[in-house]
C-alpha positions in Angstrom: 30.1 -69.0 -32.8 31.5 -65.6 -31.8 30.1 -64.0 -28.7 30.1 -60.5 -27.5 33.6 -59.0 -27.0 34.7 -58.5 -23.4 37.7 -57.5 -21.5 38.2 -61.1 -20.3 38.7 -62.2 -23.9 41.0 -59.3 -25.0 44.2 -61.1 -24.0 43.5 -64.0 -26.3 44.7 -63.9 -30.0 41.9 -63.4 -32.4 41.0 -66.1 -34.9 38.7 -65.7 -37.9 36.9 -68.9 -39.2 35.2 -68.7 -42.6 33.2 -71.8 -43.4 29.7 -72.2 -44.7 29.2 -75.5 -42.8 27.9 -74.2 -39.5 28.6 -77.6 -37.8 32.3 -77.4 -38.7 32.5 -73.7 -37.7 30.8 -74.3 -34.3 33.0 -77.4 -33.6 36.2 -75.4 -34.4 35.0 -72.5 -32.3 34.3 -74.8 -29.4 37.6 -76.6 -29.7 39.7 -73.5 -30.1 37.7 -71.0 -28.1 39.7 -71.6 -24.9 42.9 -70.3 -26.5 41.5 -67.9 -29.2 38.9 -65.2 -29.5 36.9 -66.8 -32.3 34.9 -64.9 -35.0 32.9 -67.2 -37.3 31.6 -66.2 -40.8 29.8 -68.2 -43.5 30.9 -66.3 -46.6 33.5 -64.0 -48.1 31.2 -61.0 -48.0 30.3 -61.6 -44.3 34.0 -61.9 -43.4 34.9 -58.6 -45.0 32.0 -56.8 -43.4 33.0 -58.2 -40.0 36.7 -57.2 -40.4 35.7 -53.6 -41.2 33.8 -53.5 -37.9 36.6 -54.8 -35.7 39.0 -52.3 -34.1 41.9 -54.7 -34.9 42.0 -57.5 -37.5 42.5 -61.0 -36.3 46.1 -62.3 -36.3 44.9 -65.7 -37.7 42.3 -67.0 -40.1 41.0 -70.4 -41.0 39.4 -70.3 -44.5 37.4 -72.9 -46.4 37.9 -72.7 -50.1 34.4 -73.8 -51.1 32.3 -70.9 -50.1 28.9 -69.6 -51.4 27.7 -68.8 -54.0 29.7 -71.6 -55.6 30.7 -73.9 -52.7 31.9 -76.6 -55.1 34.6 -74.4 -56.6 37.6 -72.9 -54.8 37.2 -69.4 -56.5 35.6 -67.6 -53.5 38.1 -69.0 -51.1 41.0 -67.9 -53.3 39.5 -64.4 -53.6 39.0 -64.3 -49.8 42.7 -65.0 -49.3 43.6 -62.0 -51.4 40.9 -59.8 -49.7 42.1 -60.7 -46.2 45.7 -59.9 -47.1 44.7 -56.6 -48.7 42.9 -55.9 -45.4 45.7 -57.1 -43.2 49.0 -58.1 -44.8 50.3 -59.5 -41.5 47.4 -61.9 -41.1 48.4 -65.6 -41.1 45.9 -67.5 -43.2 45.4 -71.3 -43.1 43.2 -73.0 -45.7 41.1 -75.7 -44.0 39.3 -77.4 -46.8 37.8 -80.7 -47.8 39.0 -80.0 -51.4 42.2 -81.8 -50.8 43.6 -81.1 -54.2 47.3 -80.6 -54.4 46.9 -77.9 -57.1 44.5 -75.9 -54.9 46.9 -76.2 -52.0 49.8 -74.8 -54.0 47.7 -72.0 -55.5 46.3 -71.0 -52.0 49.9 -70.8 -50.7 51.0 -68.8 -53.7 48.2 -66.3 -53.0 49.6 -65.8 -49.5 48.1 -68.6 -47.3 50.6 -69.9 -44.7 49.5 -73.5 -45.1 46.8 -75.9 -46.5 45.2 -78.2 -44.0 42.9 -81.0 -45.2 39.7 -81.8 -43.3 39.2 -83.5 -41.0 42.0 -82.1 -38.8 42.9 -83.1 -35.2 42.0 -80.0 -33.1 45.2 -80.4 -31.0 47.3 -80.4 -34.1 45.5 -77.4 -35.5 45.9 -75.5 -32.2 49.6 -76.2 -32.2 49.9 -75.0 -35.8 48.1 -71.8 -35.0 50.2 -71.1 -31.9 53.4 -71.8 -34.0 52.2 -69.2 -36.5 51.7 -66.7 -33.7 55.3 -67.2 -32.6 56.6 -66.4 -36.1 54.4 -63.4 -36.4 55.7 -62.1 -33.0 59.2 -62.3 -34.3 58.3 -60.3 -37.4 56.6 -57.5 -35.5 59.2 -57.2 -32.7 60.7 -53.8 -32.4 64.2 -55.1 -33.2 63.0 -56.8 -36.4 61.2 -53.6 -37.5 64.2 -51.4 -36.8 66.5 -53.5 -38.8 64.1 -53.8 -41.8 65.6 -53.1 -45.1 65.2 -53.8 -48.8 67.2 -57.0 -49.4 68.9 -57.7 -52.7 71.6 -56.8 -55.2 69.8 -57.2 -58.5 69.6 -54.4 -61.0 65.9 -53.8 -60.5 66.4 -53.4 -56.7 69.5 -51.2 -57.2 67.3 -48.9 -59.4 64.5 -49.0 -56.8 66.9 -47.9 -54.0 68.3 -45.1 -56.2 64.7 -43.9 -56.9 63.8 -44.0 -53.2 66.9 -41.9 -52.4 66.0 -39.4 -55.1 62.4 -38.9 -54.0 62.6 -39.5 -50.3 63.0 -35.8 -49.3 60.7 -34.3 -52.0 57.6 -32.6 -50.7 55.3 -34.1 -53.3 53.0 -37.1 -53.0 54.3 -40.5 -54.1 52.4 -43.3 -55.7 53.9 -46.8 -55.2 52.7 -49.5 -57.6 53.4 -53.2 -57.5 51.9 -56.6 -57.2 50.5 -58.0 -54.0 53.3 -59.2 -51.6 56.0 -57.3 -53.4 56.8 -55.0 -50.4 55.1 -51.7 -51.2 54.7 -50.9 -47.5 58.5 -51.4 -47.0 59.2 -48.9 -49.8 56.9 -46.4 -48.1 58.7 -46.8 -44.8 62.1 -46.4 -46.6 60.9 -43.1 -48.1 59.9 -41.8 -44.7 63.1 -42.9 -43.1 65.2 -41.4 -45.8 63.6 -38.0 -45.5 63.9 -35.0 -43.2 60.6 -36.1 -41.7 62.1 -39.3 -40.3 61.8 -38.1 -36.7 58.2 -37.1 -37.3 55.2 -39.4 -37.1 54.7 -42.2 -39.7 51.1 -43.3 -39.9 49.8 -46.0 -42.2 46.1 -46.5 -43.1 44.8 -49.4 -45.2 41.9 -48.1 -47.2 40.7 -51.7 -47.8 40.3 -52.2 -44.1 37.7 -49.5 -43.4 34.0 -49.5 -44.0 33.2 -46.8 -46.6 31.1 -44.8 -44.1 34.1 -44.6 -41.7 36.8 -43.4 -44.2 36.1 -39.7 -43.8 36.0 -39.6 -40.0 39.1 -41.8 -39.9 41.1 -39.6 -42.2 39.8 -36.2 -41.0 38.5 -36.7 -37.5 35.1 -35.7 -36.2 33.5 -33.5 -33.5 31.1 -34.6 -30.7 27.6 -35.2 -32.0 28.6 -35.4 -35.7 27.0 -38.8 -36.0 25.7 -41.6 -33.8 28.5 -42.8 -31.6 30.5 -39.6 -31.8 30.6 -39.0 -28.1 33.7 -36.8 -28.1 35.9 -34.8 -30.4 38.5 -37.0 -32.2 41.4 -36.2 -34.5 42.0 -38.1 -37.7 45.0 -39.5 -39.4 45.9 -36.2 -41.2 45.9 -34.4 -37.9 47.8 -37.1 -36.0 50.5 -37.4 -38.7 51.3 -33.7 -38.1 54.2 -32.8 -40.4 55.3 -36.4 -40.8 54.2 -39.0 -43.4 50.8 -40.5 -44.0 50.8 -43.8 -45.9 47.5 -44.7 -47.6 47.8 -48.3 -48.6 45.3 -49.9 -51.1 44.4 -46.4 -52.4 42.4 -48.0 -55.2 39.8 -49.1 -52.6 39.1 -45.5 -51.6 35.3 -44.8 -52.1 34.7 -42.7 -55.1 33.0 -39.9 -53.1 36.0 -39.7 -50.8 38.4 -39.2 -53.6 37.3 -35.6 -54.2 37.9 -34.8 -50.6 41.4 -36.3 -50.6 42.2 -34.4 -53.8 41.2 -31.1 -52.0 43.7 -31.9 -49.2 46.4 -32.6 -51.7 45.8 -29.5 -53.7 45.4 -26.8 -51.0 46.2 -28.6 -47.8 42.7 -27.9 -46.3 40.3 -30.3 -44.6 37.6 -30.3 -42.0 36.6 -32.6 -39.2 33.3 -34.3 -39.8 30.6 -32.1 -38.3 32.5 -28.8 -38.0 33.1 -25.7 -40.2 36.6 -24.8 -39.0 39.2 -25.3 -41.7 42.3 -27.2 -40.7 45.7 -27.4 -42.5 47.3 -30.8 -43.4 51.1 -30.8 -43.3 51.8 -34.5 -43.7 53.3 -35.8 -46.9 51.1 -38.4 -48.5 52.4 -41.7 -49.9 49.9 -44.0 -51.6 50.2 -47.6 -52.7 48.1 -49.9 -54.9 48.3 -53.3 -56.6 45.6 -52.2 -59.0 46.1 -50.6 -62.4 44.8 -47.1 -61.6 45.0 -46.1 -65.2 42.5 -48.9 -66.0 40.4 -47.9 -63.0 40.1 -44.3 -64.2 39.2 -45.4 -67.7 36.4 -47.4 -66.3 35.2 -44.5 -64.1 36.1 -46.0 -60.7 39.0 -43.6 -59.9 39.2 -39.9 -60.5 41.7 -38.9 -63.1 42.5 -35.6 -61.3 43.3 -37.5 -58.1 45.4 -40.0 -60.0 47.5 -37.3 -61.7 48.0 -35.5 -58.3 49.0 -38.7 -56.5 51.4 -39.8 -59.3 53.5 -36.7 -59.4 56.2 -39.2 -58.3 55.7 -42.8 -59.1 57.7 -45.8 -57.9 57.1 -49.2 -59.4 58.2 -52.1 -57.1 59.6 -54.9 -59.2 58.1 -58.4 -58.9 60.3 -61.0 -57.3 60.4 -63.0 -60.6 62.5 -60.1 -62.1 65.0 -60.0 -59.3 67.2 -63.0 -60.3 69.6 -64.1 -57.6 67.9 -61.9 -55.0 65.6 -64.9 -54.5 68.6 -66.7 -52.9 69.5 -63.7 -50.7 66.0 -63.5 -49.5 66.0 -67.2 -48.8 69.2 -66.8 -46.7 67.7 -63.9 -44.8 64.4 -65.5 -43.9 66.0 -69.0 -43.3 68.3 -67.6 -40.7 65.7 -65.5 -39.0 63.1 -68.2 -38.7 65.5 -70.9 -37.7 66.8 -68.7 -34.9 63.2 -67.9 -33.9 62.3 -71.6 -33.8 65.5 -72.6 -32.0 66.4 -75.1 -34.8 69.2 -75.5 -37.3 68.4 -73.9 -40.7 67.7 -76.1 -43.7 69.8 -76.0 -46.9 69.3 -76.6 -50.6 71.3 -78.9 -52.8 72.2 -77.9 -56.4 68.9 -79.3 -57.8 66.8 -77.5 -55.2 68.7 -74.2 -55.9 68.0 -74.5 -59.6 64.3 -75.1 -58.9 64.2 -72.1 -56.5 65.8 -69.7 -58.9 63.6 -70.9 -61.8 60.3 -70.4 -59.8 58.4 -67.2 -60.6 57.0 -66.6 -57.1 53.6 -65.2 -58.2 53.0 -64.3 -54.5 56.3 -62.4 -54.4 58.2 -61.9 -51.2 55.2 -62.8 -49.0 55.0 -66.2 -50.7 58.8 -66.8 -50.4 58.7 -66.0 -46.7 55.8 -68.4 -46.1 57.6 -71.2 -48.0 60.7 -70.6 -45.9 58.5 -70.9 -42.7 57.0 -74.2 -43.9 60.4 -75.7 -44.9 61.9 -74.6 -41.6 59.1 -76.3 -39.7 59.2 -79.5 -41.7 62.9 -79.9 -42.5 65.0 -78.2 -39.8 68.7 -78.9 -40.3 68.2 -81.0 -43.4 69.6 -80.6 -46.9 66.8 -80.6 -49.4 66.5 -81.7 -52.9 64.2 -80.4 -55.7 61.8 -83.2 -54.9 61.2 -81.9 -51.4 61.0 -78.2 -52.5 58.7 -78.6 -55.5 55.5 -79.6 -53.5 55.7 -76.1 -51.8 55.7 -74.3 -55.2 52.7 -73.4 -57.4 54.3 -74.6 -60.6 51.0 -74.7 -62.5 50.0 -71.0 -62.2 51.7 -68.6 -64.7 53.0 -65.3 -63.4 50.2 -62.6 -63.2 49.9 -60.3 -66.3 48.0 -57.7 -64.2 48.6 -56.4 -60.7 46.0 -58.8 -59.3 44.7 -61.8 -61.1 41.1 -62.3 -60.1 38.1 -64.4 -61.1 36.0 -62.3 -63.5 32.7 -62.8 -61.7 34.3 -61.9 -58.3 35.8 -58.7 -59.9 32.4 -57.8 -61.3 30.8 -58.1 -57.8 33.5 -55.8 -56.4 32.9 -53.3 -59.1 29.2 -53.2 -58.4 29.6 -53.0 -54.7 31.9 -50.0 -54.9 29.4 -47.9 -56.9 29.9 -45.6 -59.8 29.8 -48.4 -62.3 28.8 -47.8 -65.9 28.1 -51.0 -67.9 28.3 -49.2 -71.3 31.6 -47.6 -70.5 33.0 -50.9 -69.2 32.0 -52.8 -72.3 33.5 -50.1 -74.5 36.7 -50.3 -72.6 36.9 -54.1 -73.1 36.1 -53.8 -76.8 38.7 -51.1 -77.3 41.3 -53.1 -75.4 40.8 -56.2 -77.6 40.7 -54.2 -80.8 44.0 -52.4 -79.9 45.6 -55.8 -79.0 44.5 -57.3 -82.3 45.8 -54.4 -84.3 49.2 -54.6 -82.5 49.5 -58.3 -83.1 48.8 -57.8 -86.8 50.8 -54.5 -87.1 47.8 -52.5 -88.1 46.4 -55.0 -90.7 42.6 -54.6 -90.2 41.7 -57.7 -92.2 44.0 -59.9 -90.1 42.8 -58.2 -86.9 39.2 -58.9 -87.9 40.0 -62.6 -88.2 41.6 -62.7 -84.8 38.6 -61.1 -83.3 36.1 -63.3 -85.1 34.3 -60.5 -86.9 34.2 -59.3 -90.5 36.3 -56.4 -91.7 33.4 -54.0 -92.1 32.2 -54.7 -88.6 35.7 -54.1 -87.2 35.9 -50.7 -89.0 32.5 -49.8 -87.6 33.5 -50.7 -84.0 36.9 -49.0 -84.3 35.0 -45.8 -85.2 32.6 -46.3 -82.3 35.2 -46.9 -79.7 37.6 -44.0 -80.4 35.7 -41.7 -82.8 38.5 -41.7 -85.3 38.5 -42.5 -89.0 40.7 -45.4 -90.1 
């Protein structure tokens, strides 16, 4: 199990282990504790609480798919993968599970896991796998790699995206970046900063999903000595440190509801206060926000302020999913294949005609993040080889359809998150769901109420009544 943090452990890379079997967790912690600073958790909720308390997220994670409250299903493990990547997109996640199901493995990788490892696993092999992942991560975060970062592709959606970035980069207004998980929203935010007159000024990024709700305000606005327990000295916040540069607020949909009003005030009049002081300060940084949630749906359900949404979305940029980018999938393959082969000191793999057709036909539900992880796995397994479709297909999640919403989630897991965030109203939520299905049925039947009622499984009179109840209009 994890022990107290100390300076002697600080040089070791951090590893998060999430497994409800304490024997397995303790065994892994013992086997890997010499090389890694291990934090062990038994549930998804415990893991998220721990991450919000750590000053820096672990670089690596070992996650069991079968977690409470339903340890015999993979749902909690799948959701944890999404949560961890929302908290720390650079984290390398390995699924270590007794549920050695090929479909589970493919879906875990599509969500962003680096690899699926079946239990039991040789600790020496596991250690080598983790250390190899650290080497790839180091290559991605090296200054040279960051400085040469760019939006790769020539497809029409990417050409339009570049043009929109160029048009909005130097505007003084906030920007809202929308897009699916793994699509590169943070890369777009950096491109906006670099293309503006603020490029030489600070660029700070804050992940709203990575902070405990009680720490969001002091993190954004700073605090004075004595403002709360542990505030032993004055400290500036992100708005102050960003000066007249750019402040990127990632996962803005996770911002606590009570904090949204304070952010709105900063956006409207540029004023804020450190926690515990009365002096008004002026924010000069440009705010760029990003989300993989549908904020319009969030505000309809009362979880996001409409006034804040409209203030943030003065300029909106939608990042296209990889499935809409055609041949760019090959250009990204070439880019990552060359980079990771050079990093590993091996010859790059190549694809034959059948493998190329499979690659171009795949929808990549995990977007660029998933493509990158697939390239890493193929580089590790098949360096210098020419691959056929039969060798590429096991790496792809061919059974999962592309997401129809920004983040496909298990309904019960989504319900838990809604309740944890507060401000939930069951009546309003049920009305929203009812209205959504009624509107969908009417669209499908082109306004024919009788046919819509059949689709919905209610009689025509009931549908008329519910239509009036949901929107207050006569039909």
